[in-house]
C-alpha positions as CSV (number, residue, x, y, z in Angstrom):
1,X,73.6,-1.6,3.3
2,X,71.3,-3.9,4.8
3,X,70.6,-4.8,8.7
4,X,71.8,-7.8,9.8
5,X,70.2,-10.3,12.0
6,X,71.7,-9.4,15.2
7,X,70.1,-5.5,14.6
8,X,66.8,-6.9,15.4
9,X,65.1,-7.4,18.8
10,X,61.4,-8.0,20.0
11,X,60.3,-4.6,19.3
12,X,60.9,-6.0,15.2
13,X,58.7,-8.6,15.7
14,X,55.1,-8.6,14.3
15,X,52.7,-10.6,16.2
16,X,49.3,-11.2,14.8
17,X,46.8,-10.3,16.9
18,X,44.5,-13.1,18.0
19,X,41.2,-13.8,20.2
20,X,41.1,-12.1,23.6
21,X,40.7,-14.6,26.4
22,X,38.0,-12.5,27.6
23,X,34.6,-14.0,25.8
24,X,32.5,-11.9,24.2
25,X,29.7,-10.8,25.9
26,X,26.1,-11.8,24.3
27,X,24.5,-9.0,26.3
28,X,22.7,-6.1,23.8
29,X,22.0,-3.0,24.7
30,X,18.0,-2.7,25.4
31,X,17.6,0.8,23.9
32,X,15.0,1.6,26.1
33,X,15.6,5.1,25.6
34,X,14.8,4.5,21.8
35,X,12.4,7.2,20.6
36,X,9.5,6.1,18.1
37,X,8.8,7.1,14.7
38,X,7.8,6.4,11.2
39,X,10.1,5.3,8.4
40,X,9.2,8.2,5.3
41,X,11.9,7.5,2.9
42,X,14.4,4.8,2.2
43,X,17.1,5.5,-0.3
44,X,20.9,3.6,-0.4
45,X,21.2,2.9,3.3
46,X,19.5,5.6,4.8
47,X,16.4,5.8,5.7
48,X,14.3,9.0,6.8
49,X,12.3,8.8,10.1
50,X,9.5,11.2,11.5
51,X,9.4,11.2,14.9
52,X,6.6,11.2,16.7
53,X,5.8,14.9,17.5
54,X,9.6,15.5,16.3
55,X,11.4,16.3,13.6
56,X,12.7,14.6,10.4
57,X,16.0,12.6,11.5
58,X,18.5,11.0,9.1
59,X,19.1,7.0,10.4
60,X,20.9,4.3,9.4
61,X,20.7,0.8,10.3
62,X,22.0,-0.5,13.4
63,X,24.1,-3.8,13.3
64,X,21.8,-5.9,14.7
65,X,19.4,-5.1,12.4
66,X,21.3,-6.1,9.2
67,X,18.8,-9.1,8.3
68,X,15.6,-6.7,9.0
69,X,13.8,-5.0,6.7
70,X,12.7,-1.7,6.7
71,X,10.6,0.0,4.8
72,X,8.7,3.0,4.4
73,X,6.0,3.1,6.6
74,X,7.6,0.7,9.3
75,X,7.2,2.3,12.8
76,X,10.9,2.1,14.0
77,X,13.0,2.9,17.7
78,X,15.9,5.3,17.0
79,X,18.8,6.2,19.2
80,X,21.5,8.9,19.0
81,X,21.3,12.8,17.5
82,X,17.5,12.9,16.9
83,X,17.7,16.4,16.9
84,X,17.1,16.3,13.0
85,X,19.8,18.9,12.2
86,X,21.8,18.9,9.2
87,X,24.4,16.7,8.7
88,X,23.5,14.5,11.8
89,X,22.9,10.9,12.0
90,X,20.5,8.7,14.1
91,X,20.6,4.9,14.1
92,X,17.5,2.5,13.9
93,X,17.7,-0.2,16.7
94,X,14.3,-1.3,16.8
95,X,11.4,-2.1,14.1
96,X,7.7,-2.9,15.6
97,X,5.7,-5.6,14.6
98,X,3.9,-4.8,11.4
99,X,0.0,-4.6,10.8
100,X,0.0,-5.5,7.3
101,X,2.6,-5.8,4.5
102,X,2.1,-5.4,1.0
103,X,4.6,-7.5,-1.1
104,X,5.0,-8.5,-4.6
105,X,7.3,-10.6,-6.5
106,X,9.0,-9.6,-9.9
107,X,6.9,-12.5,-11.7
108,X,5.2,-15.6,-10.7
109,X,8.4,-17.8,-10.6
110,X,10.6,-15.4,-8.8
111,X,11.1,-16.4,-5.0
112,X,12.4,-13.3,-3.8
113,X,9.2,-11.2,-2.3
114,X,9.7,-7.4,-2.7
115,X,7.8,-5.2,-0.1
116,X,6.3,-2.6,-1.1
117,X,4.9,-0.8,1.6
118,X,4.3,-1.5,5.4
119,X,1.6,-0.9,7.8
120,X,-0.6,0.6,4.9
121,X,-4.3,0.6,6.0
122,X,-5.7,1.4,2.7
123,X,-4.2,0.6,-0.8
124,X,-5.1,3.2,-3.7
125,X,-4.8,1.0,-7.0
126,X,-4.6,4.0,-9.4
127,X,-5.6,3.1,-13.3
128,X,-6.5,5.3,-15.9
129,X,-9.7,5.5,-17.6
130,X,-7.6,6.3,-21.2
131,X,-4.1,6.6,-22.1
132,X,-3.4,4.3,-21.2
133,X,-6.5,2.2,-21.0
134,X,-7.1,0.2,-17.5
135,X,-5.5,-3.2,-17.3
136,X,-8.0,-5.8,-15.6
137,X,-5.2,-8.0,-15.1
138,X,-2.5,-5.8,-13.3
139,X,-5.9,-4.6,-10.8
140,X,-7.0,-7.9,-10.2
141,X,-3.7,-8.7,-9.1
142,X,-3.0,-5.8,-7.1
143,X,-6.4,-6.8,-5.2
144,X,-5.0,-10.0,-4.6
145,X,-1.9,-8.9,-2.8
146,X,-3.9,-6.0,-0.5
147,X,-6.3,-9.3,0.2
148,X,-3.8,-11.2,1.3
149,X,-1.5,-8.8,2.7
150,X,-4.2,-7.2,5.1
151,X,-4.9,-3.8,3.5
152,X,-8.3,-2.5,2.1
153,X,-8.2,-1.7,-1.6
154,X,-9.7,1.1,-3.6
155,X,-9.7,1.8,-6.9
156,X,-9.0,4.8,-8.1
157,X,-9.7,6.0,-11.9
158,X,-7.6,8.7,-13.0
159,X,-8.4,10.2,-16.8
160,X,-12.1,9.7,-16.4
161,X,-13.0,12.6,-18.3
162,X,-11.4,10.8,-21.6
163,X,-13.4,8.1,-21.7
164,X,-16.4,6.4,-19.8
165,X,-14.9,3.5,-17.1
166,X,-18.6,2.3,-16.6
167,X,-17.5,-1.5,-18.2
168,X,-14.1,-1.6,-16.5
169,X,-15.7,-0.5,-12.9
170,X,-18.6,-3.0,-13.6
171,X,-15.8,-6.2,-14.1
172,X,-14.7,-5.5,-10.6
173,X,-17.8,-4.6,-8.6
174,X,-18.7,-7.8,-7.4
175,X,-15.7,-7.9,-5.1
176,X,-17.2,-5.1,-3.0
177,X,-14.4,-3.1,-4.2
178,X,-15.2,1.1,-3.5
179,X,-14.4,2.6,-6.8
180,X,-13.5,6.5,-6.9
181,X,-13.4,8.8,-10.0
182,X,-10.8,10.8,-9.7
183,X,-10.6,12.6,-13.1
184,X,-9.8,16.2,-13.8
185,X,-12.7,17.8,-12.7
186,X,-14.1,15.5,-10.4
187,X,-14.3,16.6,-7.0
188,X,-11.8,14.6,-4.5
189,X,-13.9,15.3,-1.6
190,X,-14.8,11.9,-0.8
191,X,-11.2,10.5,-1.5
192,X,-9.6,12.9,1.1
193,X,-12.2,12.5,3.3
194,X,-11.3,8.5,2.8
195,X,-7.4,9.1,3.2
196,X,-7.8,11.1,6.6
197,X,-6.3,9.5,10.0
198,X,-5.0,7.0,7.7
199,X,-1.8,5.6,6.3
200,X,-2.6,4.9,2.4
201,X,-0.4,3.9,0.1
202,X,-0.4,4.4,-4.1
203,X,0.3,2.3,-6.7
204,X,0.0,1.6,-10.3
205,X,1.0,1.9,-13.9
206,X,3.6,4.5,-14.7
207,X,1.4,7.3,-16.9
208,X,-1.6,6.6,-14.6
209,X,-1.3,9.9,-13.3
210,X,-0.6,8.6,-9.7
211,X,2.1,11.7,-8.9
212,X,-0.6,13.9,-9.9
213,X,-3.1,12.7,-7.9
214,X,-0.8,13.0,-5.0
215,X,0.2,17.0,-5.8
216,X,-4.1,17.3,-6.0
217,X,-4.2,15.6,-2.7
218,X,-0.8,17.1,-1.1
219,X,-0.5,20.6,-3.1
220,X,3.1,20.8,-1.5
221,X,3.9,17.4,-2.2
222,X,5.6,18.7,-5.7
223,X,5.8,15.2,-7.4
224,X,7.0,14.9,-10.6
225,X,4.6,14.1,-13.4
226,X,5.3,13.0,-16.6
227,X,3.9,12.3,-20.2
228,X,2.8,8.5,-21.5
229,X,5.2,7.5,-24.2
230,X,4.1,7.0,-28.0
231,X,3.7,3.1,-27.5
232,X,1.1,3.8,-24.7
233,X,3.3,2.8,-21.5
234,X,4.3,5.7,-19.0
235,X,7.8,6.7,-17.9
236,X,8.9,6.5,-14.7
237,X,8.8,9.6,-12.8
238,X,8.4,8.6,-9.1
239,X,11.9,6.5,-8.2
240,X,11.4,6.2,-4.4
241,X,8.8,5.5,-2.3
242,X,7.8,8.8,-0.1
243,X,5.3,9.1,2.9
244,X,3.3,12.8,2.7
245,X,1.8,14.1,5.3
246,X,-2.0,15.1,4.9
247,X,-4.0,17.8,6.1
248,X,-7.0,16.9,6.6
249,X,-8.3,17.4,10.5
250,X,-7.4,13.6,11.6
251,X,-3.9,13.7,9.9
252,X,-2.6,10.8,8.2
253,X,0.0,9.7,5.5
254,X,-0.2,8.8,1.5
255,X,2.4,7.0,0.2
256,X,3.3,7.1,-3.3
257,X,5.5,4.5,-4.7
258,X,7.2,4.2,-7.9
259,X,5.3,2.8,-11.1
260,X,5.1,-0.8,-11.5
261,X,5.5,-2.7,-14.6
262,X,4.6,-6.1,-13.6
263,X,2.9,-7.5,-10.7
264,X,4.2,-11.2,-9.6
265,X,2.1,-13.4,-7.1
266,X,4.8,-16.0,-6.4
267,X,4.6,-15.5,-2.4
268,X,0.3,-15.9,-2.8
269,X,-1.3,-19.4,-2.3
270,X,-4.9,-19.6,-3.8
271,X,-7.0,-20.7,-0.4
272,X,-5.5,-17.3,1.0
273,X,-7.9,-15.6,-1.7
274,X,-10.8,-18.1,-0.8
275,X,-10.2,-17.1,2.8
276,X,-10.9,-13.8,2.4
277,X,-14.4,-14.1,1.1
278,X,-16.4,-16.2,3.6
279,X,-19.4,-17.5,1.5
280,X,-17.1,-18.7,-0.7
281,X,-15.0,-20.3,1.7
282,X,-17.2,-22.6,3.1
283,X,-19.0,-23.3,-0.1
284,X,-15.3,-24.9,-1.1
285,X,-15.5,-27.1,1.8
286,X,-18.0,-29.4,-0.1
287,X,-15.6,-29.1,-3.3
288,X,-13.5,-32.6,-4.2
289,X,-10.6,-32.8,-2.9
290,X,-8.2,-30.9,-4.8
291,X,-10.4,-28.9,-6.4
292,X,-9.1,-25.2,-8.1
293,X,-12.3,-23.3,-8.6
294,X,-11.5,-22.2,-12.0
295,X,-14.9,-24.1,-12.9
296,X,-15.9,-26.0,-16.0
297,X,-13.7,-27.8,-17.5
298,X,-10.8,-27.9,-15.0
299,X,-13.3,-28.3,-12.4
300,X,-16.5,-30.1,-13.3
301,X,-17.7,-30.6,-9.6
302,X,-16.9,-27.2,-8.0
303,X,-19.5,-26.5,-5.0
304,X,-19.4,-22.8,-6.8
305,X,-21.2,-23.9,-10.0
306,X,-24.3,-24.6,-7.8
307,X,-24.8,-20.6,-7.2
308,X,-26.8,-19.0,-9.9
309,X,-25.1,-16.9,-11.8
310,X,-27.2,-13.5,-12.0
311,X,-26.9,-13.8,-8.0
312,X,-24.6,-11.7,-6.0
313,X,-22.5,-14.7,-4.1
314,X,-22.7,-16.1,-8.1
315,X,-21.4,-12.9,-9.7
316,X,-18.4,-12.6,-6.8
317,X,-17.3,-16.5,-7.4
318,X,-17.1,-15.5,-11.3
319,X,-15.0,-12.3,-10.3
320,X,-12.9,-14.6,-7.6
321,X,-12.4,-17.1,-10.5
322,X,-11.2,-14.7,-12.3
323,X,-8.7,-13.5,-9.6
324,X,-7.7,-17.6,-9.2
325,X,-7.0,-17.8,-13.1
326,X,-4.3,-15.0,-12.6
327,X,-2.9,-16.6,-9.9
328,X,-2.7,-20.2,-11.6
329,X,-0.9,-18.6,-14.5
330,X,2.8,-18.8,-14.1
331,X,3.6,-18.2,-17.7
332,X,5.1,-14.3,-17.3
333,X,4.8,-13.9,-21.2
334,X,0.9,-15.4,-21.0
335,X,0.5,-12.6,-18.2
336,X,2.1,-10.2,-20.1
337,X,-0.3,-10.8,-23.3
338,X,-3.8,-10.8,-21.1
339,X,-3.0,-8.0,-19.5
340,X,-2.1,-6.1,-22.9
341,X,-5.4,-7.5,-24.0
342,X,-7.3,-6.5,-21.7
């Protein structure tokens, strides 16, 4: 039998809770007790942070940082359980200012920037001398991102025992970029000395031997390696960025990143590239307004044409024009074709 109206009293009335009269405080905790460390892993809402002189702790992001990107290489402040014990969680409450940021977009029309790594001092652009052959277009684009992001680029050529990379090395020689051969039988002493006491990142197409190189630099890394597919493109063997500690005299870190198929530069302006080279930037002041510095026939009055073609600055101007040409092309299909032809 159902209840009658007279059977109800005030305890049966459900009142939807409203806003309290007490205003919400705008004060936020200062977290002066936060301990700092570096983000070494990132995976689906969890960050691994190695604390200064401490353990690696598993972290989530604090609510106040929900719009703040946290990438491998970032310096962060952590509170909570920082013991690093199994099944413990700490919170990232602060992110220090970045000294450098390496960015890319999916293609040249994509407005969304993807941060590859933060606070890297060196960028190792890994290419193979063969299987797959070096793609100059990719290297040019990676160089642009490094120059603009404030990271020193170094090109590492793997598999130099399969083919002679001299012609490829000559194409980028005038950009004052260091090139190291890291073939199977090559001594890595120079590379290890370069990496010592620095935070470095590696990028490269899948299949160029990036993870193999990491395993040679950090023997305990045990990064998964894979074969190159029959169509000349590698399979993705690294799916997440991870920072690995170096064992050299000065310590340091090397950050292995997933293989990259495309390197969009929608976030880069031509002036940012030119400013990297003071001699070319100074000469550009004498160019007509609107000059793209691509040379004839696009810019018949470009001041860079006054440089002797066989002079160091003339060769550098030609190399930078290649970078600008890659940047000015906004058709993804054409960029891919150019990459394949090279």
